[in-house]
Structure formats: C-alpha cells, structure tokens
Phi, psi and omega in degrees: 000331183300322180297328176292323174299307181303312178302313181293326177302310184297317178297318170307314181295320179288321175300314180295327176294311180294322178300316178297315179296314186287329180288331181274359182063037171268325176253119183257184178090020179219164173296336185278347189291132177080004178266120182292336173312307190286342176284339173269319182291321182309305181291328180292315178297321182295320182293314177301321176298318175297316179297316177299317179301314177301310179305316184288331187262351184289149178281143175278138178292152179254000000 
C-alpha cells in the first residue's frame, strides 16, 4: 500500500510542476496558461505530492 501512496505522490508532484509552469505562462497551449491561480495551486499540489511520496517511501519503525 505504501507504493500506492508514493505513486500518487509522484503524480501530484509532476502535475503541480506542470500547473505551476502553465500558470506562469512558461508552458503554453492551455486555458490555464498565464492564469496566476494555477501558479498558486501548482506548488501547493507539489508539496502535498512530496509529503505523500515521503510517507509512501519511508521505512516503518520496528
């Protein structure tokens, strides 16, 4: 089950990165391009993804 959390986390990090770049108008070709709302939502999503990835990959204590 931990690998599922890690996988979801990685997907959230990648999505957050793309959303941030689109919000900052670095990546074009989308309705989200140039919309600063996505420049805020993207990093938040990426941080949540990092937390889920860390949770999924950490070793359990014995």
